[in-house]
The first five atom37 places (N, CA, C, CB, O) and aatype in JSON, in Angstrom:
{
  "aatype": [12, 3, 13, 9, 19, 11, 10, 19, 14, 3, 12, 14, 16, 9, 10, 7, 12, 9, 0, 0, 13, 9, 19, 14, 10, 10, 19, 18, 11, 19, 2, 6, 11, 9, 8, 5, 11, 9, 3, 14, 14, 17, 11, 5, 6, 3, 1, 5, 11, 9, 11, 2, 5, 5, 15],
  "atom_mask": [
    [1, 1, 1, 1, 1],
    [1, 1, 1, 1, 1],
    [1, 1, 1, 1, 1],
    [1, 1, 1, 1, 1],
    [1, 1, 1, 1, 1],
    [1, 1, 1, 1, 1],
    [1, 1, 1, 1, 1],
    [1, 1, 1, 1, 1],
    [1, 1, 1, 1, 1],
    [1, 1, 1, 1, 1],
    [1, 1, 1, 1, 1],
    [1, 1, 1, 1, 1],
    [1, 1, 1, 1, 1],
    [1, 1, 1, 1, 1],
    [1, 1, 1, 1, 1],
    [1, 1, 1, 0, 1],
    [1, 1, 1, 1, 1],
    [1, 1, 1, 1, 1],
    [1, 1, 1, 1, 1],
    [1, 1, 1, 1, 1],
    [1, 1, 1, 1, 1],
    [1, 1, 1, 1, 1],
    [1, 1, 1, 1, 1],
    [1, 1, 1, 1, 1],
    [1, 1, 1, 1, 1],
    [1, 1, 1, 1, 1],
    [1, 1, 1, 1, 1],
    [1, 1, 1, 1, 1],
    [1, 1, 1, 1, 1],
    [1, 1, 1, 1, 1],
    [1, 1, 1, 1, 1],
    [1, 1, 1, 1, 1],
    [1, 1, 1, 1, 1],
    [1, 1, 1, 1, 1],
    [1, 1, 1, 1, 1],
    [1, 1, 1, 1, 1],
    [1, 1, 1, 1, 1],
    [1, 1, 1, 1, 1],
    [1, 1, 1, 1, 1],
    [1, 1, 1, 1, 1],
    [1, 1, 1, 1, 1],
    [1, 1, 1, 1, 1],
    [1, 1, 1, 1, 1],
    [1, 1, 1, 1, 1],
    [1, 1, 1, 1, 1],
    [1, 1, 1, 1, 1],
    [1, 1, 1, 1, 1],
    [1, 1, 1, 1, 1],
    [1, 1, 1, 1, 1],
    [1, 1, 1, 1, 1],
    [1, 1, 1, 1, 1],
    [1, 1, 1, 1, 1],
    [1, 1, 1, 1, 1],
    [1, 1, 1, 1, 1],
    [1, 1, 1, 1, 1]
  ],
  "atom_positions": [
    [[-32.31, 13.2, -13.59], [-31.81, 12.82, -12.28], [-31.62, 11.31, -12.2], [-32.76, 13.29, -11.19], [-30.67, 10.83, -11.57]],
    [[-32.5, 10.55, -12.82], [-32.4, 9.09, -12.8], [-31.11, 8.64, -13.49], [-33.62, 8.45, -13.47], [-30.52, 7.63, -13.1]],
    [[-30.69, 9.37, -14.5], [-29.45, 9.06, -15.22], [-28.24, 9.13, -14.28], [-29.26, 10.02, -16.41], [-27.36, 8.28, -14.33]],
    [[-28.21, 10.16, -13.43], [-27.1, 10.35, -12.49], [-27.1, 9.24, -11.45], [-27.19, 11.72, -11.81], [-26.03, 8.74, -11.09]],
    [[-28.25, 8.86, -10.96], [-28.35, 7.81, -9.94], [-27.83, 6.48, -10.5], [-29.8, 7.66, -9.45], [-27.23, 5.71, -9.77]],
    [[-28.07, 6.22, -11.77], [-27.59, 4.98, -12.38], [-26.07, 4.97, -12.53], [-28.25, 4.78, -13.73], [-25.46, 3.9, -12.58]],
    [[-25.44, 6.14, -12.62], [-23.99, 6.21, -12.77], [-23.25, 5.95, -11.46], [-23.61, 7.56, -13.31], [-22.11, 5.49, -11.48]],
    [[-23.88, 6.24, -10.33], [-23.23, 6.07, -9.03], [-23.23, 4.59, -8.68], [-23.96, 6.91, -7.93], [-24.28, 3.95, -8.69]],
    [[-22.05, 4.02, -8.35], [-22.0, 2.6, -8.01], [-22.69, 2.33, -6.67], [-20.55, 2.12, -7.95], [-22.81, 3.22, -5.82]],
    [[-23.14, 1.1, -6.49], [-23.81, 0.74, -5.24], [-22.77, 0.57, -4.13], [-24.65, -0.55, -5.41], [-21.56, 0.56, -4.39]],
    [[-23.25, 0.43, -2.89], [-22.37, 0.41, -1.72], [-21.36, -0.75, -1.74], [-23.2, 0.33, -0.46], [-20.19, -0.51, -1.44]],
    [[-21.74, -1.98, -2.08], [-20.72, -3.04, -2.12], [-19.6, -2.76, -3.12], [-21.38, -4.37, -2.46], [-18.45, -3.13, -2.88]],
    [[-19.91, -2.13, -4.21], [-18.89, -1.78, -5.2], [-17.94, -0.73, -4.64], [-19.54, -1.27, -6.5], [-16.72, -0.83, -4.82]],
    [[-18.48, 0.26, -3.97], [-17.65, 1.3, -3.37], [-16.75, 0.7, -2.3], [-18.53, 2.42, -2.76], [-15.56, 1.02, -2.24]],
    [[-17.3, -0.16, -1.44], [-16.5, -0.8, -0.4], [-15.41, -1.69, -1.01], [-17.4, -1.63, 0.54], [-14.3, -1.75, -0.49]],
    [[-15.73, -2.35, -2.1], [-14.73, -3.18, -2.78], [-13.59, -2.34, -3.34], [0.0, 0.0, 0.0], [-12.43, -2.74, -3.26]],
    [[-13.92, -1.19, -3.9], [-12.88, -0.3, -4.43], [-11.98, 0.22, -3.31], [-13.51, 0.87, -5.19], [-10.76, 0.3, -3.46]],
    [[-12.59, 0.58, -2.2], [-11.81, 1.06, -1.06], [-10.9, -0.04, -0.54], [-12.73, 1.58, 0.07], [-9.73, 0.19, -0.27]],
    [[-11.45, -1.25, -0.4], [-10.66, -2.39, 0.08], [-9.54, -2.73, -0.89], [-11.56, -3.61, 0.29], [-8.45, -3.1, -0.47]],
    [[-9.79, -2.6, -2.19], [-8.77, -2.9, -3.19], [-7.6, -1.93, -3.1], [-9.38, -2.86, -4.59], [-6.5, -2.25, -3.54]],
    [[-7.82, -0.76, -2.55], [-6.74, 0.2, -2.36], [-6.07, 0.02, -1.0], [-7.27, 1.63, -2.49], [-4.84, 0.02, -0.91]],
    [[-6.87, -0.15, 0.06], [-6.34, -0.15, 1.42], [-5.61, -1.45, 1.77], [-7.47, 0.08, 2.41], [-4.56, -1.41, 2.42]],
    [[-6.13, -2.6, 1.36], [-5.52, -3.87, 1.74], [-4.08, -3.99, 1.21], [-6.36, -5.04, 1.22], [-3.19, -4.29, 2.0]],
    [[-3.82, -3.76, -0.07], [-2.42, -3.84, -0.52], [-1.52, -2.79, 0.13], [-2.36, -3.68, -2.04], [-0.35, -3.06, 0.4]],
    [[-2.05, -1.61, 0.39], [-1.27, -0.58, 1.06], [-0.87, -1.03, 2.46], [-2.06, 0.74, 1.12], [0.28, -0.84, 2.87]],
    [[-1.81, -1.61, 3.21], [-1.5, -2.1, 4.55], [-0.49, -3.24, 4.51], [-2.78, -2.56, 5.25], [0.42, -3.29, 5.33]],
    [[-0.64, -4.15, 3.57], [0.31, -5.26, 3.44], [1.71, -4.71, 3.16], [-0.13, -6.24, 2.32], [2.69, -5.19, 3.73]],
    [[1.81, -3.74, 2.28], [3.1, -3.13, 1.96], [3.73, -2.49, 3.19], [2.93, -2.09, 0.84], [4.92, -2.68, 3.46]],
    [[2.94, -1.71, 3.93], [3.47, -1.01, 5.11], [3.9, -1.99, 6.19], [2.42, -0.04, 5.66], [4.95, -1.81, 6.8]],
    [[3.09, -3.02, 6.45], [3.44, -4.02, 7.46], [4.7, -4.76, 7.04], [2.27, -5.02, 7.68], [5.59, -4.98, 7.87]],
    [[4.8, -5.14, 5.79], [5.99, -5.82, 5.28], [7.23, -4.94, 5.43], [5.8, -6.21, 3.8], [8.3, -5.43, 5.79]],
    [[7.09, -3.66, 5.17], [8.2, -2.73, 5.31], [8.67, -2.65, 6.77], [7.8, -1.33, 4.81], [9.87, -2.65, 7.04]],
    [[7.72, -2.58, 7.71], [8.06, -2.52, 9.13], [8.74, -3.81, 9.59], [6.8, -2.27, 9.98], [9.71, -3.76, 10.35]],
    [[8.24, -4.95, 9.13], [8.85, -6.23, 9.5], [10.29, -6.29, 8.99], [8.02, -7.41, 8.93], [11.18, -6.72, 9.73]],
    [[10.52, -5.88, 7.77], [11.87, -5.91, 7.22], [12.81, -4.97, 7.96], [11.84, -5.56, 5.73], [13.99, -5.28, 8.11]],
    [[12.32, -3.84, 8.41], [13.17, -2.9, 9.15], [13.64, -3.51, 10.46], [12.41, -1.6, 9.42], [14.76, -3.24, 10.9]],
    [[12.8, -4.33, 11.09], [13.15, -4.89, 12.4], [13.9, -6.21, 12.3], [11.91, -5.08, 13.22], [14.7, -6.51, 13.19]],
    [[13.68, -7.0, 11.26], [14.18, -8.37, 11.22], [15.35, -8.56, 10.26], [13.07, -9.3, 10.84], [16.13, -9.5, 10.45]],
    [[15.51, -7.73, 9.26], [16.58, -7.93, 8.28], [17.94, -7.93, 8.97], [16.53, -6.83, 7.2], [18.15, -7.21, 9.94]],
    [[18.88, -8.74, 8.47], [20.23, -8.75, 9.04], [20.93, -7.42, 8.79], [21.05, -9.92, 8.43], [20.56, -6.67, 7.89]],
    [[21.95, -7.13, 9.59], [22.63, -5.83, 9.47], [23.19, -5.54, 8.07], [23.77, -5.76, 10.47], [23.12, -4.4, 7.61]],
    [[23.73, -6.54, 7.4], [24.3, -6.3, 6.07], [23.24, -5.87, 5.08], [25.01, -7.55, 5.56], [23.51, -5.07, 4.18]],
    [[22.04, -6.39, 5.24], [20.97, -6.0, 4.31], [20.49, -4.58, 4.63], [19.79, -7.01, 4.39], [20.14, -3.82, 3.72]],
    [[20.47, -4.23, 5.9], [20.08, -2.87, 6.27], [21.09, -1.86, 5.73], [19.95, -2.74, 7.8], [20.72, -0.77, 5.31]],
    [[22.38, -2.23, 5.75], [23.4, -1.35, 5.19], [23.19, -1.17, 3.69], [24.8, -1.9, 5.47], [23.32, -0.06, 3.16]],
    [[22.87, -2.26, 3.0], [22.61, -2.17, 1.56], [21.43, -1.25, 1.28], [22.34, -3.57, 0.97], [21.47, -0.46, 0.33]],
    [[20.4, -1.35, 2.09], [19.22, -0.51, 1.9], [19.58, 0.97, 2.1], [18.09, -0.93, 2.88], [19.09, 1.83, 1.37]],
    [[20.42, 1.26, 3.1], [20.84, 2.64, 3.34], [21.66, 3.18, 2.16], [21.65, 2.74, 4.65], [21.52, 4.34, 1.77]],
    [[22.52, 2.33, 1.59], [23.32, 2.76, 0.44], [22.43, 3.09, -0.75], [24.33, 1.67, 0.05], [22.66, 4.08, -1.45]],
    [[21.43, 2.28, -0.96], [20.51, 2.52, -2.08], [19.75, 3.82, -1.87], [19.51, 1.34, -2.24], [19.58, 4.6, -2.8]],
    [[19.29, 4.06, -0.64], [18.57, 5.31, -0.35], [19.47, 6.52, -0.56], [18.03, 5.3, 1.09], [19.02, 7.53, -1.09]],
    [[20.73, 6.41, -0.15], [21.65, 7.53, -0.32], [21.95, 7.81, -1.79], [22.96, 7.26, 0.43], [22.12, 8.96, -2.18]],
    [[22.01, 6.77, -2.6], [22.26, 6.94, -4.03], [21.08, 7.59, -4.73], [22.58, 5.6, -4.68], [21.25, 8.34, -5.69]],
    [[19.87, 7.31, -4.25], [18.67, 7.87, -4.86], [18.49, 9.34, -4.51], [17.44, 7.08, -4.44], [17.85, 10.08, -5.26]],
    [[19.04, 9.77, -3.39], [18.87, 11.16, -2.95], [19.73, 12.12, -3.72], [19.18, 11.29, -1.49], [19.69, 13.32, -3.46]]
  ]
}
């Protein structure tokens, strides 16, 4: 049983792993929302063309 307990990471390590996943994901999503609202119309058209080509 002691062997298994040594394999489990401690709480700061677990929180760091979670933060390492969530922080970049949030930055990506916020950046995506900002670009949807602020990009000029010509760039939004280009983005739609790219999406249509990928489908």
